[in-house]
MMTF fields as JSON, N, C-alpha, C and O atoms, coordinates in Angstrom:
{
  "mmtfVersion": "1.0.0",
  "mmtfProducer": "UNKNOWN",
  "numBonds": 447,
  "numAtoms": 448,
  "numGroups": 112,
  "numChains": 1,
  "numModels": 1,
  "chainsPerModel": [1],
  "groupsPerChain": [112],
  "chainIdList": ["A"],
  "bondAtomList": [4, 2, 8, 6, 12, 10, 16, 14, 20, 18, 24, 22, 28, 26, 32, 30, 36, 34, 40, 38, 44, 42, 48, 46, 52, 50, 56, 54, 60, 58, 64, 62, 68, 66, 72, 70, 76, 74, 80, 78, 84, 82, 88, 86, 92, 90, 96, 94, 100, 98, 104, 102, 108, 106, 112, 110, 116, 114, 120, 118, 124, 122, 128, 126, 132, 130, 136, 134, 140, 138, 144, 142, 148, 146, 152, 150, 156, 154, 160, 158, 164, 162, 168, 166, 172, 170, 176, 174, 180, 178, 184, 182, 188, 186, 192, 190, 196, 194, 200, 198, 204, 202, 208, 206, 212, 210, 216, 214, 220, 218, 224, 222, 228, 226, 232, 230, 236, 234, 240, 238, 244, 242, 248, 246, 252, 250, 256, 254, 260, 258, 264, 262, 268, 266, 272, 270, 276, 274, 280, 278, 284, 282, 288, 286, 292, 290, 296, 294, 300, 298, 304, 302, 308, 306, 312, 310, 316, 314, 320, 318, 324, 322, 328, 326, 332, 330, 336, 334, 340, 338, 344, 342, 348, 346, 352, 350, 356, 354, 360, 358, 364, 362, 368, 366, 372, 370, 376, 374, 380, 378, 384, 382, 388, 386, 392, 390, 396, 394, 400, 398, 404, 402, 408, 406, 412, 410, 416, 414, 420, 418, 424, 422, 428, 426, 432, 430, 436, 434, 440, 438, 444, 442],
  "bondOrderList": [1, 1, 1, 1, 1, 1, 1, 1, 1, 1, 1, 1, 1, 1, 1, 1, 1, 1, 1, 1, 1, 1, 1, 1, 1, 1, 1, 1, 1, 1, 1, 1, 1, 1, 1, 1, 1, 1, 1, 1, 1, 1, 1, 1, 1, 1, 1, 1, 1, 1, 1, 1, 1, 1, 1, 1, 1, 1, 1, 1, 1, 1, 1, 1, 1, 1, 1, 1, 1, 1, 1, 1, 1, 1, 1, 1, 1, 1, 1, 1, 1, 1, 1, 1, 1, 1, 1, 1, 1, 1, 1, 1, 1, 1, 1, 1, 1, 1, 1, 1, 1, 1, 1, 1, 1, 1, 1, 1, 1, 1, 1],
  "groupList": [{"groupName": "MET", "atomNameList": ["N", "CA", "C", "O"], "elementList": ["N", "C", "C", "O"], "formalChargeList": [0, 0, 0, 0], "bondAtomList": [1, 0, 2, 1, 3, 2], "bondOrderList": [1, 1, 2], "singleLetterCode": "M", "chemCompType": "L-PEPTIDE LINKING"}, {"groupName": "SER", "atomNameList": ["N", "CA", "C", "O"], "elementList": ["N", "C", "C", "O"], "formalChargeList": [0, 0, 0, 0], "bondAtomList": [1, 0, 2, 1, 3, 2], "bondOrderList": [1, 1, 2], "singleLetterCode": "S", "chemCompType": "L-PEPTIDE LINKING"}, {"groupName": "ASP", "atomNameList": ["N", "CA", "C", "O"], "elementList": ["N", "C", "C", "O"], "formalChargeList": [0, 0, 0, 0], "bondAtomList": [1, 0, 2, 1, 3, 2], "bondOrderList": [1, 1, 2], "singleLetterCode": "D", "chemCompType": "L-PEPTIDE LINKING"}, {"groupName": "LEU", "atomNameList": ["N", "CA", "C", "O"], "elementList": ["N", "C", "C", "O"], "formalChargeList": [0, 0, 0, 0], "bondAtomList": [1, 0, 2, 1, 3, 2], "bondOrderList": [1, 1, 2], "singleLetterCode": "L", "chemCompType": "L-PEPTIDE LINKING"}, {"groupName": "PRO", "atomNameList": ["N", "CA", "C", "O"], "elementList": ["N", "C", "C", "O"], "formalChargeList": [0, 0, 0, 0], "bondAtomList": [1, 0, 2, 1, 3, 2], "bondOrderList": [1, 1, 2], "singleLetterCode": "P", "chemCompType": "L-PEPTIDE LINKING"}, {"groupName": "ASN", "atomNameList": ["N", "CA", "C", "O"], "elementList": ["N", "C", "C", "O"], "formalChargeList": [0, 0, 0, 0], "bondAtomList": [1, 0, 2, 1, 3, 2], "bondOrderList": [1, 1, 2], "singleLetterCode": "N", "chemCompType": "L-PEPTIDE LINKING"}, {"groupName": "CYS", "atomNameList": ["N", "CA", "C", "O"], "elementList": ["N", "C", "C", "O"], "formalChargeList": [0, 0, 0, 0], "bondAtomList": [1, 0, 2, 1, 3, 2], "bondOrderList": [1, 1, 2], "singleLetterCode": "C", "chemCompType": "L-PEPTIDE LINKING"}, {"groupName": "LYS", "atomNameList": ["N", "CA", "C", "O"], "elementList": ["N", "C", "C", "O"], "formalChargeList": [0, 0, 0, 0], "bondAtomList": [1, 0, 2, 1, 3, 2], "bondOrderList": [1, 1, 2], "singleLetterCode": "K", "chemCompType": "L-PEPTIDE LINKING"}, {"groupName": "GLU", "atomNameList": ["N", "CA", "C", "O"], "elementList": ["N", "C", "C", "O"], "formalChargeList": [0, 0, 0, 0], "bondAtomList": [1, 0, 2, 1, 3, 2], "bondOrderList": [1, 1, 2], "singleLetterCode": "E", "chemCompType": "L-PEPTIDE LINKING"}, {"groupName": "TYR", "atomNameList": ["N", "CA", "C", "O"], "elementList": ["N", "C", "C", "O"], "formalChargeList": [0, 0, 0, 0], "bondAtomList": [1, 0, 2, 1, 3, 2], "bondOrderList": [1, 1, 2], "singleLetterCode": "Y", "chemCompType": "L-PEPTIDE LINKING"}, {"groupName": "THR", "atomNameList": ["N", "CA", "C", "O"], "elementList": ["N", "C", "C", "O"], "formalChargeList": [0, 0, 0, 0], "bondAtomList": [1, 0, 2, 1, 3, 2], "bondOrderList": [1, 1, 2], "singleLetterCode": "T", "chemCompType": "L-PEPTIDE LINKING"}, {"groupName": "GLY", "atomNameList": ["N", "CA", "C", "O"], "elementList": ["N", "C", "C", "O"], "formalChargeList": [0, 0, 0, 0], "bondAtomList": [1, 0, 2, 1, 3, 2], "bondOrderList": [1, 1, 2], "singleLetterCode": "G", "chemCompType": "PEPTIDE LINKING"}, {"groupName": "PHE", "atomNameList": ["N", "CA", "C", "O"], "elementList": ["N", "C", "C", "O"], "formalChargeList": [0, 0, 0, 0], "bondAtomList": [1, 0, 2, 1, 3, 2], "bondOrderList": [1, 1, 2], "singleLetterCode": "F", "chemCompType": "L-PEPTIDE LINKING"}, {"groupName": "VAL", "atomNameList": ["N", "CA", "C", "O"], "elementList": ["N", "C", "C", "O"], "formalChargeList": [0, 0, 0, 0], "bondAtomList": [1, 0, 2, 1, 3, 2], "bondOrderList": [1, 1, 2], "singleLetterCode": "V", "chemCompType": "L-PEPTIDE LINKING"}, {"groupName": "ALA", "atomNameList": ["N", "CA", "C", "O"], "elementList": ["N", "C", "C", "O"], "formalChargeList": [0, 0, 0, 0], "bondAtomList": [1, 0, 2, 1, 3, 2], "bondOrderList": [1, 1, 2], "singleLetterCode": "A", "chemCompType": "L-PEPTIDE LINKING"}, {"groupName": "TRP", "atomNameList": ["N", "CA", "C", "O"], "elementList": ["N", "C", "C", "O"], "formalChargeList": [0, 0, 0, 0], "bondAtomList": [1, 0, 2, 1, 3, 2], "bondOrderList": [1, 1, 2], "singleLetterCode": "W", "chemCompType": "L-PEPTIDE LINKING"}, {"groupName": "GLN", "atomNameList": ["N", "CA", "C", "O"], "elementList": ["N", "C", "C", "O"], "formalChargeList": [0, 0, 0, 0], "bondAtomList": [1, 0, 2, 1, 3, 2], "bondOrderList": [1, 1, 2], "singleLetterCode": "Q", "chemCompType": "L-PEPTIDE LINKING"}, {"groupName": "ARG", "atomNameList": ["N", "CA", "C", "O"], "elementList": ["N", "C", "C", "O"], "formalChargeList": [0, 0, 0, 0], "bondAtomList": [1, 0, 2, 1, 3, 2], "bondOrderList": [1, 1, 2], "singleLetterCode": "R", "chemCompType": "L-PEPTIDE LINKING"}, {"groupName": "ILE", "atomNameList": ["N", "CA", "C", "O"], "elementList": ["N", "C", "C", "O"], "formalChargeList": [0, 0, 0, 0], "bondAtomList": [1, 0, 2, 1, 3, 2], "bondOrderList": [1, 1, 2], "singleLetterCode": "I", "chemCompType": "L-PEPTIDE LINKING"}, {"groupName": "HIS", "atomNameList": ["N", "CA", "C", "O"], "elementList": ["N", "C", "C", "O"], "formalChargeList": [0, 0, 0, 0], "bondAtomList": [1, 0, 2, 1, 3, 2], "bondOrderList": [1, 1, 2], "singleLetterCode": "H", "chemCompType": "L-PEPTIDE LINKING"}],
  "groupTypeList": [0, 1, 2, 3, 4, 5, 6, 4, 7, 6, 1, 6, 8, 9, 10, 9, 8, 2, 11, 12, 3, 3, 13, 6, 4, 8, 6, 14, 9, 8, 15, 1, 4, 1, 14, 2, 1, 14, 1, 16, 2, 11, 17, 13, 15, 7, 2, 14, 5, 11, 5, 13, 3, 16, 2, 11, 2, 10, 13, 10, 13, 18, 7, 2, 3, 7, 13, 7, 11, 10, 1, 1, 13, 18, 7, 11, 11, 10, 7, 13, 7, 5, 18, 17, 3, 13, 2, 11, 2, 19, 2, 18, 2, 6, 7, 13, 2, 11, 18, 11, 4, 0, 16, 3, 7, 1, 16, 12, 13, 17, 7, 14],
  "groupIdList": [1, 2, 3, 4, 5, 6, 7, 8, 9, 10, 11, 12, 13, 14, 15, 16, 17, 18, 19, 20, 21, 22, 23, 24, 25, 26, 27, 28, 29, 30, 31, 32, 33, 34, 35, 36, 37, 38, 39, 40, 41, 42, 43, 44, 45, 46, 47, 48, 49, 50, 51, 52, 53, 54, 55, 56, 57, 58, 59, 60, 61, 62, 63, 64, 65, 66, 67, 68, 69, 70, 71, 72, 73, 74, 75, 76, 77, 78, 79, 80, 81, 82, 83, 84, 85, 86, 87, 88, 89, 90, 91, 92, 93, 94, 95, 96, 97, 98, 99, 100, 101, 102, 103, 104, 105, 106, 107, 108, 109, 110, 111, 112],
  "secStructList": [7, 7, 7, 7, 7, 7, 7, 6, 6, 6, 7, 7, 1, 7, 7, 3, 3, 3, 6, 6, 3, 3, 3, 7, 6, 6, 6, 7, 7, 3, 3, 7, 2, 2, 2, 2, 2, 2, 2, 2, 2, 6, 7, 7, 3, 3, 7, 6, 6, 1, 7, 3, 3, 7, 6, 6, 7, 7, 3, 3, 3, 7, 1, 7, 3, 3, 7, 6, 6, 1, 1, 7, 3, 3, 7, 6, 6, 7, 3, 3, 7, 1, 7, 3, 3, 7, 1, 1, 1, 1, 7, 3, 3, 3, 3, 3, 6, 6, 6, 3, 3, 3, 3, 3, 7, 4, 4, 4, 3, 3, 3, 7],
  "xCoordList": [75.377, 76.441, 76.935, 77.076, 77.191, 77.629, 79.133, 79.912, 79.527, 80.949, 81.506, 82.577, 80.774, 81.243, 82.326, 82.282, 83.299, 84.377, 83.879, 82.864, 84.606, 84.297, 84.627, 85.4, 84.024, 84.269, 85.751, 86.27, 86.449, 87.862, 88.077, 89.185, 87.035, 87.172, 86.938, 87.713, 85.859, 85.522, 85.467, 85.192, 85.722, 85.736, 84.375, 84.302, 83.319, 81.972, 81.739, 82.13, 81.112, 80.885, 79.545, 79.244, 78.735, 77.383, 77.298, 76.31, 78.3, 78.29, 77.27, 76.908, 76.811, 75.855, 76.149, 76.852, 75.591, 75.79, 74.679, 73.513, 75.058, 74.102, 74.513, 75.336, 73.952, 74.379, 75.765, 75.986, 76.711, 78.09, 78.993, 80.176, 78.433, 79.232, 78.916, 77.846, 79.859, 79.631, 79.436, 80.109, 78.508, 78.156, 78.233, 77.842, 78.738, 78.771, 77.611, 77.512, 76.723, 75.583, 75.962, 75.198, 77.102, 77.482, 78.149, 77.82, 79.09, 79.798, 79.435, 79.937, 78.567, 78.088, 79.2, 79.058, 80.292, 81.389, 80.993, 80.453, 81.261, 80.987, 82.293, 83.143, 82.457, 83.665, 83.343, 82.334, 84.207, 84.055, 84.752, 85.896, 84.088, 84.76, 85.977, 86.914, 85.985, 87.157, 88.337, 89.48, 88.082, 89.156, 89.702, 90.897, 88.836, 89.258, 90.199, 91.207, 89.87, 90.731, 92.03, 93.067, 91.984, 93.202, 94.179, 95.39, 93.658, 94.559, 95.183, 96.281, 94.488, 95.053, 96.124, 97.024, 96.025, 97.038, 98.398, 99.434, 98.389, 99.632, 100.538, 101.681, 100.06, 100.892, 102.121, 102.039, 103.243, 104.505, 105.001, 105.115, 105.295, 105.849, 107.345, 107.811, 108.109, 109.569, 110.088, 109.5, 111.211, 111.83, 112.731, 112.742, 113.478, 114.344, 115.431, 115.905, 115.838, 116.881, 116.329, 117.102, 115.015, 114.414, 114.093, 113.683, 114.271, 113.91, 112.399, 111.758, 111.831, 110.393, 110.01, 110.624, 108.98, 108.483, 107.265, 106.505, 107.07, 105.907, 105.37, 106.082, 104.092, 103.507, 104.336, 104.77, 104.553, 105.298, 106.794, 107.501, 107.295, 108.736, 109.166, 108.345, 110.463, 111.073, 111.849, 112.617, 111.636, 112.31, 113.054, 112.787, 113.984, 114.759, 114.527, 114.601, 114.247, 114.05, 115.406, 116.381, 115.488, 116.786, 117.135, 118.285, 116.165, 116.471, 115.532, 114.498, 115.889, 115.033, 113.712, 113.695, 112.599, 111.27, 110.509, 110.364, 110.021, 109.208, 107.823, 107.274, 107.267, 105.927, 104.963, 105.041, 104.058, 103.128, 102.245, 101.691, 102.121, 101.279, 101.962, 101.341, 103.22, 103.965, 105.374, 105.762, 106.12, 107.519, 108.432, 109.654, 107.849, 108.626, 109.291, 108.85, 110.362, 111.088, 111.399, 111.808, 111.203, 111.643, 113.057, 113.266, 114.014, 115.421, 115.775, 115.22, 116.696, 117.214, 117.866, 118.585, 117.63, 118.174, 117.188, 117.477, 116.013, 114.996, 114.422, 114.02, 114.383, 113.807, 112.32, 111.883, 111.545, 110.104, 109.759, 110.039, 109.148, 108.845, 107.389, 106.526, 107.144, 105.794, 104.971, 103.923, 105.429, 104.716, 103.536, 103.511, 102.564, 101.442, 101.442, 101.571, 101.302, 101.308, 99.88, 99.0, 99.65, 98.319, 98.432, 99.517, 97.316, 97.29, 97.21, 96.674, 97.737, 97.67, 99.035, 100.027, 99.06, 100.287, 101.295, 102.46, 100.846, 101.668, 101.311, 100.238, 102.197, 101.818, 102.276, 102.171, 102.783, 103.167, 102.433, 102.549, 101.681, 101.046, 101.923, 102.308, 102.253, 103.143, 102.963, 102.203, 103.683, 103.731, 105.198, 106.007, 105.539, 106.91, 107.063, 106.283, 108.064, 108.309, 108.529, 109.317, 107.827, 107.974, 107.098, 106.969, 106.487, 105.646, 104.22, 103.261, 104.074, 102.742, 102.416, 103.311, 101.118, 100.7, 101.036, 100.923, 101.443, 101.929, 101.838, 101.781, 101.825, 101.926, 103.198, 103.497, 103.945, 105.199, 105.16, 104.373, 106.011, 106.188, 107.329, 108.347, 107.148, 108.16, 109.466, 110.503, 109.447, 110.673, 111.632, 112.787, 111.153, 111.998, 112.427, 112.918, 112.248, 112.674, 113.475, 113.404, 114.248, 114.918, 114.672, 114.521, 114.636, 114.37, 115.537, 116.701, 115.213, 116.261, 116.7, 117.576],
  "yCoordList": [97.64, 98.142, 97.013, 95.875, 97.321, 96.333, 96.086, 97.01, 94.816, 94.498, 94.293, 93.71, 94.776, 94.678, 95.717, 96.808, 95.392, 96.348, 97.515, 97.41, 98.616, 99.752, 99.395, 98.476, 100.141, 99.925, 100.186, 101.232, 99.257, 99.474, 100.544, 101.058, 100.878, 101.857, 103.286, 104.186, 103.499, 104.871, 105.055, 106.158, 104.004, 104.023, 104.307, 104.767, 104.038, 104.21, 103.193, 102.033, 103.614, 102.719, 102.005, 101.195, 102.286, 101.717, 100.518, 100.371, 99.662, 98.481, 97.474, 97.464, 96.622, 95.58, 94.313, 94.334, 93.199, 91.903, 91.662, 91.963, 91.111, 90.708, 89.323, 89.191, 88.304, 86.937, 86.704, 86.824, 86.367, 86.106, 87.337, 87.283, 88.445, 89.639, 90.738, 90.753, 91.657, 92.885, 93.997, 94.02, 94.922, 95.968, 97.326, 97.474, 98.315, 99.689, 100.443, 100.478, 101.054, 101.762, 103.098, 103.613, 103.659, 104.957, 104.86, 105.63, 103.914, 103.82, 102.561, 102.355, 101.71, 100.476, 99.441, 98.554, 99.549, 98.586, 97.292, 97.327, 96.153, 94.842, 94.084, 94.127, 93.391, 92.593, 91.41, 91.396, 90.427, 89.221, 89.409, 89.861, 89.074, 89.227, 88.318, 88.655, 87.17, 86.294, 86.925, 86.758, 87.642, 88.349, 89.467, 89.762, 90.089, 91.157, 90.61, 91.237, 89.447, 88.87, 88.343, 88.347, 87.89, 87.404, 88.545, 88.359, 89.727, 90.853, 91.322, 91.878, 91.101, 91.472, 90.481, 90.839, 89.224, 88.23, 88.636, 88.325, 89.327, 89.845, 88.755, 88.638, 87.955, 86.918, 87.557, 88.632, 86.907, 87.424, 86.48, 85.272, 87.059, 86.294, 86.527, 87.659, 85.429, 85.534, 84.89, 83.943, 85.428, 84.868, 83.692, 83.262, 83.179, 82.022, 82.3, 81.37, 83.556, 83.913, 84.355, 84.673, 84.378, 84.77, 86.248, 86.704, 87.011, 88.43, 88.579, 87.821, 89.54, 89.776, 90.462, 91.452, 89.92, 90.49, 91.347, 91.083, 92.386, 93.258, 93.499, 93.31, 93.924, 94.277, 95.368, 96.312, 95.235, 96.239, 96.005, 96.741, 95.003, 94.713, 94.19, 93.746, 94.256, 93.633, 92.421, 92.504, 91.282, 90.043, 89.465, 89.818, 88.577, 87.882, 86.389, 85.846, 85.728, 84.274, 83.618, 84.003, 82.621, 82.042, 80.783, 80.345, 80.188, 79.015, 78.976, 79.645, 78.192, 78.071, 77.418, 76.39, 78.04, 77.517, 77.212, 78.089, 75.987, 75.622, 76.243, 76.273, 76.737, 77.309, 76.215, 75.684, 75.879, 74.779, 75.054, 76.144, 74.065, 74.168, 74.741, 74.833, 75.13, 75.657, 75.08, 74.357, 75.413, 74.991, 76.107, 75.998, 77.18, 78.324, 78.024, 77.165, 78.76, 78.639, 80.05, 80.913, 80.277, 81.535, 81.269, 80.465, 81.942, 81.719, 82.273, 83.281, 81.611, 82.113, 83.465, 83.65, 84.408, 85.742, 86.731, 87.925, 86.241, 87.121, 88.005, 87.508, 89.317, 90.244, 90.391, 90.53, 90.358, 90.532, 91.735, 91.746, 92.755, 93.996, 94.02, 93.349, 94.806, 95.116, 93.861, 93.647, 93.046, 91.821, 92.133, 93.161, 91.226, 91.284, 89.984, 88.905, 90.076, 88.896, 88.434, 89.238, 87.128, 86.545, 85.285, 84.722, 84.848, 83.589, 82.431, 82.576, 81.302, 80.114, 79.474, 79.925, 78.405, 77.666, 78.529, 78.618, 79.162, 80.111, 81.483, 82.008, 82.066, 83.238, 84.569, 85.59, 84.588, 85.839, 85.941, 85.053, 87.019, 87.344, 88.373, 89.362, 88.162, 89.094, 88.989, 88.161, 89.85, 89.792, 89.666, 90.539, 88.576, 88.315, 88.797, 88.409, 89.641, 90.152, 89.004, 88.097, 89.046, 88.025, 86.811, 85.987, 86.674, 85.51, 85.929, 85.354, 86.933, 87.432, 87.222, 86.986, 87.305, 87.142, 85.747, 84.762, 85.678, 84.416, 84.423, 85.484, 83.246, 83.094, 82.319, 81.315, 82.804, 82.165, 81.801, 82.353, 80.872, 80.543, 81.39, 81.589, 81.881, 82.755, 82.013, 82.656, 80.702, 79.944, 79.924, 79.525, 80.36, 80.367, 81.769, 81.957, 82.762, 84.128, 84.695, 84.212, 85.743, 86.494, 87.971, 88.395, 88.73, 90.155, 90.836, 90.582, 91.7, 92.38, 93.647, 94.351],
  "zCoordList": [120.742, 119.91, 119.007, 119.454, 117.766, 116.79, 116.914, 117.15, 116.75, 116.788, 115.38, 115.211, 114.365, 112.986, 112.727, 113.296, 111.876, 111.592, 110.736, 110.048, 110.795, 109.932, 108.485, 108.215, 107.564, 106.136, 105.835, 106.223, 105.15, 104.833, 103.764, 103.616, 103.026, 101.948, 102.434, 102.111, 103.219, 103.626, 105.14, 105.611, 105.908, 107.379, 108.012, 109.152, 107.291, 107.826, 108.943, 108.812, 110.029, 111.164, 111.104, 111.981, 110.094, 110.007, 109.08, 108.36, 109.078, 108.225, 108.727, 109.904, 107.806, 108.174, 107.389, 106.378, 107.88, 107.233, 106.228, 106.483, 105.077, 104.054, 103.585, 102.679, 104.188, 103.89, 104.449, 105.654, 103.563, 103.981, 103.837, 104.172, 103.337, 103.097, 104.094, 104.702, 104.256, 105.004, 103.973, 102.943, 104.257, 103.304, 103.985, 105.143, 103.257, 103.738, 103.103, 101.877, 103.902, 103.334, 102.683, 101.866, 103.02, 102.481, 101.109, 100.206, 100.945, 99.657, 98.88, 97.775, 99.44, 98.807, 98.587, 97.745, 99.331, 99.223, 99.931, 101.037, 99.296, 99.886, 100.032, 99.143, 101.152, 101.367, 102.254, 102.959, 102.208, 103.003, 104.348, 104.387, 105.441, 106.739, 106.871, 107.595, 106.185, 106.251, 105.521, 105.946, 104.435, 103.731, 104.599, 104.559, 105.381, 106.286, 107.357, 107.682, 107.902, 108.933, 108.324, 108.986, 107.067, 106.412, 106.177, 106.29, 105.849, 105.625, 106.939, 106.94, 108.053, 109.335, 109.787, 110.547, 109.315, 109.661, 109.103, 109.689, 107.976, 107.404, 106.871, 107.313, 105.934, 105.339, 104.722, 104.127, 104.863, 104.349, 103.26, 103.468, 102.084, 100.982, 100.952, 101.079, 100.781, 100.75, 99.476, 98.954, 98.981, 97.789, 98.168, 99.321, 97.204, 97.429, 98.457, 99.11, 98.618, 99.574, 100.926, 101.83, 101.078, 102.347, 102.46, 103.527, 101.383, 101.403, 101.283, 100.555, 101.985, 101.963, 100.653, 100.255, 99.983, 98.739, 99.001, 99.933, 98.175, 98.261, 96.865, 95.878, 96.779, 95.495, 94.833, 95.492, 93.524, 92.781, 92.724, 92.035, 93.426, 93.408, 92.036, 91.233, 91.795, 90.627, 91.114, 92.072, 90.436, 90.831, 89.635, 88.486, 89.925, 88.902, 89.046, 90.149, 87.938, 87.938, 88.148, 87.502, 89.053, 89.395, 88.607, 88.635, 87.902, 87.091, 85.899, 85.895, 84.882, 83.709, 84.116, 84.791, 83.688, 84.013, 82.734, 81.882, 82.584, 81.429, 81.597, 82.698, 80.497, 80.517, 80.115, 79.007, 81.009, 80.792, 79.57, 79.429, 78.698, 77.529, 76.308, 75.25, 76.419, 75.27, 75.283, 76.201, 74.254, 74.225, 74.709, 74.606, 75.235, 75.714, 77.053, 77.817, 77.307, 78.561, 79.063, 78.287, 80.358, 80.97, 81.466, 82.375, 80.871, 81.198, 82.576, 83.013, 83.246, 84.507, 84.287, 83.305, 85.177, 85.026, 84.426, 84.351, 83.994, 83.429, 84.531, 85.583, 84.291, 85.274, 85.012, 83.869, 86.099, 86.027, 86.89, 88.089, 86.276, 86.979, 87.444, 86.879, 88.481, 88.96, 89.264, 88.653, 90.186, 90.546, 91.465, 92.142, 91.474, 92.409, 93.204, 92.625, 94.505, 95.364, 95.586, 95.895, 95.426, 95.581, 96.426, 96.574, 96.975, 97.719, 96.735, 95.636, 97.128, 96.294, 96.136, 96.708, 95.341, 95.102, 94.341, 94.729, 93.262, 92.511, 93.054, 92.759, 93.843, 94.625, 94.055, 94.734, 92.818, 92.165, 90.832, 89.987, 90.642, 89.369, 88.688, 89.312, 87.409, 86.728, 85.226, 84.725, 84.522, 83.066, 82.678, 82.993, 81.993, 81.574, 80.134, 79.264, 79.876, 78.527, 77.556, 77.824, 76.42, 75.395, 75.604, 74.699, 76.781, 77.05, 77.397, 76.882, 78.269, 78.618, 80.076, 80.889, 80.423, 81.818, 82.33, 81.601, 83.573, 84.116, 85.632, 86.254, 86.22, 87.67, 87.97, 87.325, 88.965, 89.361, 90.83, 91.599, 91.21, 92.623, 93.173, 92.509, 94.383, 94.976, 95.258, 95.417, 95.325, 95.599, 94.406, 94.55, 93.209, 92.025, 91.609, 90.496, 92.49, 92.172, 93.324, 94.454, 93.011, 94.07, 93.8, 92.655, 94.86, 94.752, 94.046, 94.359, 93.095, 92.326, 93.014, 92.512]
}
């Protein structure tokens, strides 16, 4: 009996290994087993006040932030809608009105 996990997309039990990836023969979905275990760990992102952040939340910038490579500044109090949480040093992917796509650190925002 195989100890491989079921497909996260279609729940097929006939997954197999192909190099470093797991593959589903029914829907052709490929994923990394390390990414699967990371999602089970359930990393929690928190804002400057300790509130738990989730994808799609609206946050407010708590201080003026310089935008690297430009003379622009994101002013404190700017609301950022529909955030996406990612792994890394800058753990929020978002689009700031008037500036464009950007990555922010969760320590400089608070949940709105």
